[in-house]
C-alpha angles and dihedrals in degrees: 000000000000118000113271114248126226110211125185112215123215115195103199128202125166091349096306134099111245135185129199144154119268088347093304140094092040120200130189114261103176147273113327096216093050092046094046091051091047093051091045090053090048091058104260111174093219140346127228124206117193118189099212094182092056099189130131090257095049091045091064090047091053092046089054090050093048090051090052093046095046089060092055109034132060104201127092116278124211117195126192142165128094096009103156107159145020087259089059090050091052092050092053093047091047089053089060107274120136096201136022125214119214124194124144097026091050090053089050093046115011091188087077089076092054093044093051093044094048093045102040106013135267091259091074098043117091120183107216114202123190102198131188126186116252108182109297094351141044130247125215113237130202135199097048095313095309102108126055109216094190089232114138106245095217093049089046092052091053093045090050090053091051090050091056110270112154097204141012122226102201115195124183110216089195091059101033110129093348096107088219094122134265120301095260097185092052091047094049094048094051095040093050093047099043125068095203124079118282121209115207116224136174131046112032108157102154141010096259090060089058090053089049092052090056099040105033097022093041092220118169093211140010128224112215128188120143096042090056102035091052090053092236090127140005129221090258089052090055095046093046091052092047092051091049088055092051098256115145108236136164114260 
């Protein structure tokens, strides 16, 4: 089994990192460049930037941030939010990102995944899925978790893989920012069905929940925000705990 990755997530709006609950009640969490450098120095395996405003104005702000970060950190950067075309993907990669996450635009036009993968390689295409439970299944949402597409999240994950996505970033809207733990059932279903890596996102409130996401949820990586931004733990804290619990992590 590949080593599990610990990935700090920076939700960026108007040039600042913000954190909320279920995509709402956003509060300032700091400067993205400073935080990215700190997490890089702490030994983060990767860093994810998500432009939650996803407008033309915010896109340029995020591109500027990515350019600044890429000059200071030496871990892979994934950037998402408002990516609507292969041209957008190219711009983000040229700014210094290593991977690009697509969400709403891919739901609107799934061919975007295939076009990006064929043009630039599957290794840089991440399918981001904002999923919310609907009875016994989960629905994929668009527009920052505001619009239910009615698309089954598990079926969408598998279709995204077939179209050429190299990874799946799986975020539970129900758990986002709640600190109640990742949605293990959702994670397990997608991880067992897909053959590409799945990144768990949404809900980490303590270190044991991270272990659970990897072991019970079978996630290949964990996205962490609140635990890090609130200075409750550091990346080394998380990795040390995972190793003590027998989880293979990069050191």
